[in-house]
N, C-alpha and C positions, 0 to 999 in steps of 0.2 A: 668534814669533807663536803664541798659544795655539790648540790644536786644538778644533774645535767638538765639542759633545757628540754621541755616537753611540748613545745609548740613552735610553729614557724616564726611567730612574732618574737618569742623569747629568744630564739636562735639569732634572729636579726639583731636584736638589742645586744646580745652577747658579742656578736662580731663587731658591732659598733664600739662597744666598750673596749674590746681587745685592741681595735685600731686606735682608739683614742688613747689608750694606755701606752701604745707604742709611740704615740706622738707626744706623750707627756701631758695630755689634756685630761680634764676631768668632767667637762660638761658634755652630755650626750642627750640628744633629742630623738624623737621617733622618726620613722621613715617618711620621706617626702616623695611626691609623685614625680614622674619624669618631666611633666610640664613645669612644675615649680623649680626643678633643678635647672632647666633651660633658662627660665627667667632670671634665676640667681646668677647663672653664668654670664648672661647678656649684660646684667647690671654690674658685673665685676665683683660680686660679693664673695665668691669662692676663691680661697687661696690655694688649696691643694685638692687633688682628686686621687684617691688610692683604689686601684682595682685589685681584686683577690687573685685571679689566675689569668684572665684574658681581658681585652679591651671591650668587654661586654659583660652583661650580667650584673652582679652586685658591685656597687662602688661606694666608697666612703668619701663624703664631702666635708672638708674642713674649711669652715667659713673664716673670714678675716677677723670676725668677732670672737673666734675661739670655739664656736659651737660646732659640734660634729653631728652630721646627719647621714642617713643611708638612703640611697636611691637605686632604682633598677633600670639598667640600660638595655633596651631590646637588641637582639642579635643583628637585625637588619639596619640598625641606625649607625652606619659607619662614620657619619660626619659629626658625631657627637664630640669626638676627640678634637676635631678642628675648632669647634665652637668653644671647647674648654681652653684651647691655646689662645684664641682670639680674646677670650675674657680674662686672660692673665692667670689662669689656674695652672698649677704645676701638676702634670700627670705622671704617675709612677705606680709600681706594684706595691701591694701591701706587704710589709716585712713581718715575719712571724714574731710574736712576742716572746721574750725570754725571761721575763721576771715572774709572771704569774703562771703557776701550774695549771690553774683552771683555764686561763686564756689559751695556753698552749694546747690543751686537750681539745678545746672547742675548734681551734684552727685546724688541728690534725684531723678531727672528725669531718670537718667541711671538705678537706682535701681528699678524703677517702670515700666520699659519697658514691662516686662512680663504681669502684670495685665492690662496695657493699651491695649496691643495686644489682650488679652483675651476678654476684654470688647468690643473692636472693632469687634472681630469675632462674639460675641453674637449679637451686633447691626446689623452687616451685614446679619446674618441669619434671624433675625426678620424682617429686612427691605425687604429682598428677599421674605420671605413668604407672607408678607402683599402685596407686589407688585404683586406676582403671584396670590394671592387670588383676588386682585382687578382686575387683567387682566381677570381672569376666570369670575368674575361677569360682567365685561364689555362685554366680548364675549357673555355671556348669554343674556345680554340686547340687544346686537346687533342682535343676532339670533332671539330673540322675536320680535324685531322691524322689521326685514326682513320678518318674517312670517306674521306679522300684515300688512305690506305693500303689500305683495303678496296677502293676503286675500282681502285687499281693491281693488287691481287690478282685482282679480277674480270677486268680487261683482260688481265692476263697469262694467266689461265686460258682466256679466250676466244681469245687469240692461239695458245696451245698447242693448243686444240681445233681452231682453223682449220688449224694446221699439220698436225695428225694427220689432219684431214679431207682436206686436199689430198693427203697421201701415200696415204691409203686410197682416195681417188677415182682417183688415178693407177693404183694397183695393180688396183683393181676394174675400171677402164676397160680396162686391158690384158687382164685375164682375160676380161672380157665380150666384147671385140673378137675375141679368139681363139676363144671358144666360138661367137660368132655367125658368124665366118668359116667354121668347120667346119660349122655348121648350114646356112649358105647353100650351101656346096659340096655337101652331101648333097642339099639340095632341088633344086639345078640338075642333079643327076645326074652331075657331073664327078668324075673319079677323082683322088684325091690321089696325089702322087708319093712313093714310098717313099724313105727315106733311103738313102744309099750304103752299100755293104757294110762300109765301115769304121766304121759306127756313125753317131750323130748328128753334124750339122755343128757345128763350133766356132763360138763367138760371133764375129760379125764376118765370117764366111765368106759370100760371096755365092753366090746360087743362079743358075746360068747356064742352067738348064733352062727352056724356054718354058712358058707356061701352056697347058693343054689347051683351055680355053674362055675366050673374051674376056669373057663375062658373069661367070664366076667371078672373073676378075681385077678387074673393076669392082666386084663385091660386096665383095671383100676390101679394095680401096682405100677404098670408102665406109665400111666398118665399122671399119677400122683408122686412119682419118684423125684429125687433131686435132679435127675437128668433134664427134666423139663425146665427147672429153674436155671440150670447152667446153660441150657439152650437159649433161654431168653436173655441171659447175661451176655451172650455172644454178640448181641446186637449193639451193645455199648462199646465204643472204642475209647480206650484210655491212652494217656501219654501226652507228648508235646503237641501243642496245637499247630496245625498246618496253615500256612498263609499263602497268598498269591505270589510271594517271593519264592516259594518252593515250586511254583508251576511256571513253566516256560514253553514257548513254541506252540501255543494254542491260538494265536492270532486274535481275530475279532470275537471269538467265543469268550475271551476274558472280559470284554466290555459287558456282555450280557450277564455274565455271572456277577460282576461287580454291581450291576443294577439290582440283582437279587439280594445282595448284601444290604443295599440301601432300603429294601423292604423291611428289614429288621431294625436297622439303626436309625432310619429317618422315615417312618411310614407316613408322617403327615404330608410329606412332599407329594405323595400319590393320592392319599385318601381325601385331602382337601379339594382335589380336582375331580373327585368322584370315580377315580380308577379302582378297579377290583384287583387286589393282589393275586397273582397266579397261585393256584393250589399245587400244581405239579410242574416239574421241569424234567424233560426227557433229554438225556445226553446220548447222542447217536454218533457213531463213527467206528472206524476199524479198531481191532484189538490193539492195546498198548499205547493209545494216544492220550492217556491221562484222564479218563472220565472219573474214575474213583478218586484220584488225587485232587481233581478240580472240585468234587463235591466236599471233600474234607477241607479244602481251602475256603469254600464258602462258609462252612460252619465255623472254622477258625477265625475268619475275618469278622463274622457277625457275632462271635462270642456266645454261641448257643450250643446246646447239647446235640451230639451227632450219633444217630443210630444207624447201624449197618446190618443188612441182611442180604443173603443170597436167595434169589427166588426159588431155587431148587430145594431149599430147606423147608418150604411151606408144605409141599405135597408129600404125603405118606400113603401107605396102603389102606389106611382106614379113612372112609369117607367122613368129612367134617373136620379132620385134624388141621388141614391147611387153612380153612376159614377161621378156626379157633386161634391158630397162630397169628393170622393177620389181625384179628381183634386184639390179641394180647400185645402185639407189637405197637399198635396204635394207642392202646391204653397206656402203655409205658411212656410213649412219646408225649401224650397229652398231659400226663402227670409231671413230666419234666419240661413242659413248655416254658419259653419258646425253644423249639427243637427242630431238627431236620432228620427225616427218615430217608435213607439211601438204600434202594433195592437194586442190587447188581444182577446182571443177566436177566432182565425182566422177561425176555422172550421165553424163558423156561416155564413160566406159568401164565404169561399173558397172551398166548396165541389165540387166534380167532376161535371162538367157541363153535361147537357143532362139527368140528373136524375129527374124524376117527370115531371110535366107539369103545365100549367097555367101561368097567367101573373106574378104572384109572382116569379116563377122560371125564367122568362125572365128578370125580374129586377135584380135578383141575378146574372144571367149569365152576364148581362151588367156590373155589378159592378166588377165581377172577370176579365172581359176583360180589363176594365180600369186599374185595379190594375196590371195586367200583363204588360200593356203598360208602366205604371209608373215605374215598377221595372226594365224592360229591354226593352226600346223602341228603337228608331232609332239612339239615340246618341251613343250607343255602350259602350265598356268598358273604364274605366278611369285608365290610368297608369302613369299620370304626378303627381309628388308629390304635387305641389301647388293646382292642381285640387282636389286631394284626401283630402287635408286639408279643402276644402270648399265644400265638398260633403255631401250628405244625405245618411245615412245608415238605412235600414229598419230592424227592429227586430219584431218578432211575436211570439206568444205563443199559444199552442194548446195542448189539451189532447188526440186528435184523429188525429194523422198525417196520419193514414191509409186511411182516407176518403177525404183527400185534393186532389185538382185537380193536375193531373200529370204535367201540364204546370207550376204550381207554384213551384213544387218541383225540376224542372230541374236545371242543372248547369247554372249559370248566373243570377238566381233570388234568391231563397232561397238555395244558394249553400253551406251554412255552417249550419249543423244541430247539435245542442247541446242537449244531453239528460240529464235531471235533475231528477234523481230517488229519491226514499225515502232515507233519511239519514241513514248511518251506525251507529254503537254504538258510535264511536268517533265523528261522525257528530252530533248526537243527544246531546252529551255532550257539544259540542261547541255551538249549538243552545240554550241549556239551559243557558250557560254562557252569551250569548248575551241578551236574554230576561230577565235574572235575574237582569240586571242593572236597577236601579231606582225603584225596587219593594221592599216592606218591607218583606224580607225573613229572617227567623231565621238562626242562626249560623249553626245549624245542616243541613239545606238545602244547604247553601253556601259551607260548607265543603264537602257535598256529591257531589255537582256539580264539585268542584275543584278536587275531587279524581279521579285517573285513573280508578277506579273500581266503578264508580257511579252507585248506585242502581236505581236511577230515569231513567238514560239512559238505563239500562238493562231491566227495566220493561216496556219500551215503544217501543218494536220492531214494525215496521210498521207504526209508527207515522210520519206524515209529519211535516215540520217546523211550519205550521199554527196550527196543533194539539198541538204541544209542547207549543207554545205561549198561546194558549187557556187554556192548562192545568195549567200553572203557574197563569194565570189570575183568573181562577176559585178557585185555592187554596188561593189566596190573598182575593178574595171576601168572601170565606167561613170563613177565619180568621177574617175579618172585621165584618162579621155578628155576630160572637161570641164575639166581643169586644177585640180581641187579637191585640197586637201591630205588630206582624210579623207572617207570615205563617210558620208552622212547617212541618216536614216530614209526620206527620199524616194527615195534610191538603192536602199535595200533593198526598198521597196515596188514600185519599177519592176522590180527583179530577180524578185520574186515573180510579178508579172504576166508577165514573160518566161518563167518556168518553167511557169506554169499555163496561159497563153493562147497563148504562142508569140511569135515575133519580129514586130515591126510590118513591114507591107509598104507601101512608099512608092508609093501608087497613088491618083490622084485619082478620086473617084466623082461621078457626076452628082448634082445637087441632089435630083432626084426619088428616086433610090436612097437617098440619105442620109435623106430625110424618112420613107420607108417603114421603113427599119431603125430610125430613131429612134422611130417610132410603136410598132413591135413591142417593142423592148427597153425603151423608156420605160414602156409599159403593164405589162410584166412587173415592172419595178421598183416601180411604184405599187401593184400588187396585192400584191407581197411586203411592202411597208411597211404595207399595210392589213390584213395577215394576221397575227394575233398569234402563231401557232404556227410560223411560218417564221422562218428566221434573218435577221439584219441584212443589208441590201444593202450589200456592200462596194464594188462597182464595177459600173457599167453603161457599155458601150462599143459604138460602131459603127465603131471603127477596124479596118480589115482586118488580119489577122495570118496568119502561116503556119499552114496547117491549118484556119483559121477565116475563111472568106471573108466571112461575115455578122457580125452583132453578137453580143455576149455579155453576160450578166448573172451576176455572181458573188455567191452568198450565203455568209454565214458558217455553217458546218456544225459542230454541237457535237461534242465529242470522243466522247460516248457513242454518237451516231448513227454516226460513222465506224467505231467498234470493233464495235458490235453490229448495226447496220443495222435497228434497231427504230424503227418509227413507229406512232403511234396512228392510229385510224380518222379522227379529226377532223383530225389533221395531214396525212394522206394526201389527204383531201378538199380541203384548202387547197392542197396541192401540185398537185392536178388543176387547180384554178383558175389557179394560177401558170403551169402549162405551156400552158394555153389562152389566157392573157392576151395573147399576141402577136397571135393572130388577132383577138381581140376589140378590141385596140387599133387595128389597121389598119382595121377596119370602123367604129370610132368616129371616126377621123380622116378617112378617105376615103369613108365611106358603106357601106351594106349591099351585100354581094356584091362588094366591091372588095379583098378580101384576096388576097395573093400567096403564092407558094410559099416565101417567106422564113420562114414559120412552120411549115413542114412537119415539121421535126424535133421541135418542141414538141408538135404534135398526135400524132405517132407515140409519143413518150414517154408522153403522157397515155393513149393507147389501151392500151399495155402495162401501165401502172399500174392502170388500171381492170380489166383482165383478172385481174391478180393479186389485186386487192381482192375481186372476185366469187368467184373459184375457191378462195380460201383463207379465206373467211369474214369478210373485212374489209369488211362492209357491214351495214346495219341489220338485214336479214333474209337471212342467208347461205344459199346453196343447199346447202352441205355439211351432211350430217346429216339432211336431210329425205327422203333416198332410202335405198336399200339400202346394204349394206356393201361392195358390189362397187366396185373402183376402176377408172377408165378414164382413159387418158392423152389429154389434149386436144392436138392438134397446134399448130404455131406459126403458124397462119393469122391470128392477131390481132396479130402483131408483138411479142409479149412477149419474144422472144429465148430462150425456154426452154419445156420441157414442164411442164404443171401437172396435178396430180391433182385429180379432181373425183368425188364419190360420186354416181353415177347409173347406171341400167341402160342399156346400149347400145340404141339404137333408140327411147328414150323422148323426151319433149319437154324434157329438161333442158338440152340444148344451146341450144335456142331461148330458154328462160328465161334462160340466161346472157347471150345476146346482148341481150335486152331489159334486163336489169339493168345491163349495161355501158353501153348507150345512155342509160339514165336517169342514171347517174353522170356521164357526159360532158355531157349536156344541162344537168343541175343545175350542174355546175362552170362551164360556159360562161356560163350566165345569171348566176351569182355574179360572174364576172369582169366581165361587161358592167355589172352594177349598181355594183360598186366603182369602175369607171372613170367611170361617169356621175356618181356622188357626188363624185368627186375630179377632175372634168374640168379645172378651172383648174390643178391641180397637174400633170396629164398634159401640158397644152399648154406649161407652163413647162419641164418636163423635156425635151420634144421639141425646143423651140426651142434650149435650151442644148446638147443633143446634136448638133444640126445644126451649131451654131457651133463647139463645142469638141471634139467627137468622143467624149469620155468624161467621166463624173462619178464622184467618189468619195463615200464614205459621209457625210462631213461636209457637203458641199454638198447632197446629196440630202435630208438631214435638215433643213438650213436652209430649203430650198424647201418641204418638207412643213410645217414650222412656219409659214411665211408664208402658206400656203394652207389652213390649218385642220386638217391631219392631225397629231395629236399623237403622234409616234413615241415620245416618252419614256414614254408609258403602256404601250407594247408592250415585250415582252422584247427586250433587246439581243442576246441569243444564244439561239436555240431549242435545246432538247434533243431535239425530236422526240417526246418522251414527255410533254410538258406537257399534252397533250390527253386524258390518261387520264380516263375517266369522261364525256367529252363525245362527242356523236354529231352 
């Protein structure tokens, strides 16, 4: 069997031989150039020209002498055929050979070159795609393996740190117990027994000598018991590491805490420029804003050991115990360095020294002194990068930074202060998203949390992160109690009512009481809906609750008002009418002079507001500025709950003028409330009737009733800013 051609030249010669065989000739030469072919045609040397498939490409030239040659005709040379005809050459297509099997195979292969190339291209594309897909999967597996190996290294390092911590804790506890026992013995006045003349007692040798003082024996037993070691072990927190992904809604505080992580992970960035790494970070803010969680996240992100202690655990009835426990805690932390010590509720032990008296205060002062020494003692600042990596950073949290000792707050100790306030709207939405994970919440709740205009986030101004977590937990508990598979928006709304208003009290009220409460609260709701600068009425209820025996009306308060406390003069006047609407509603329903004490709290709030408006210039003709520059503090006889500055000379008539101005404000506000209720009397009656029957009404039903009785709430702002009345009087 003949071998197939393995080169382009061999293939050309095979084609020439096949063509020559088809012509009955035997003489074949090599390929000629296009120029030589033209010259031969012009001279009339070519007898026939045979093309393979088209009038271009490969052509077999059969000369008159009987010689066969192969030439290549370019695709764009269309006039070649004309020159062949003028030269007397016969032009035709090459007939396939029939005699030789080898020649037939060669011609068939040449005719199938196009499909073969196409199939090869398809195979190459498929092969490349599969290879790239396989490479992507391999890279994914490699990344997963690297992450797993890194996690194993972190876990191994954490286990090693825990082991070293336990060993250091045990050694420090034994040393601390020995020191405290000696200190207690000195304080009690007992004499220690000297060792025998033969020297110190050998290990394991028992002491048969009785104790001189039973109190000394009890003190030694207390300080050397296993409870001291367990107490020390409470400082170390075990379990899953917390990261910044678990912390949400803390705003700019997160940026400062991330910088603290950089002190551990990349200290050269700061030490090369001569910066001194902070020794202590104080987290300040209201309760429940995530101070402890943020400290855990710093330790988790930095990959260091985290020690936790409550400041109240340091102080005991024995003087010196608190200082010893501080030394013990810092000794454990240094043994496990790099590490973070977090002291919660620092104000329990860090109050200003010298306040109060007694031995308990002496113990607290000694504890503070020891803490000051540990924070910034004789060793001074650390500026070396390697030392920074193996150092201890102290973090503390407090709700009362104003009462802390000034020595604690100075630079070099707690020199970095991070304020963690209540979350904003976006912060609350992020916190809802974090705590929603793993809870059986309905699709409506999840969609609301994911929405940029989340109603749950809007209805919870002033809520801390802990309040929001508790809200979702109560919603899930309520749904589980009712046999639901998932909590809905209704469950979340009831949870908000439970947090803001308290738990319902199952107590039947007489019809007369319900009607009076409905008249008062319904009137407040109607006046609020008719006041453009007040917020949307979210709920009006006469259901008795824990801490609220009477009814309540809840308005939507804008975020700006919650954060700034700013109200315009026009908005405050409408708030006065809202507070007095309960009394006006009772008199509108039951007649003049028939109001009850159910509206007493609203009247008191109105009096306090009117006093602040008069004495701080929030009226059309303020008193302040019309008198001399002397300031005089007005007492709390008006029920404002605070002292207010007013500019007037003592003994003048300014106080009487203030009384008259406040009376005018209250009278005008009451008349405005009565007018609004008279104009919307059908709406008031409808709200009162439904409150008596159902107990409470939500915003949707209230707005539906308002639309039915001619009060177009849609023209009023759905959410007041409190600042919308700027320029109005």
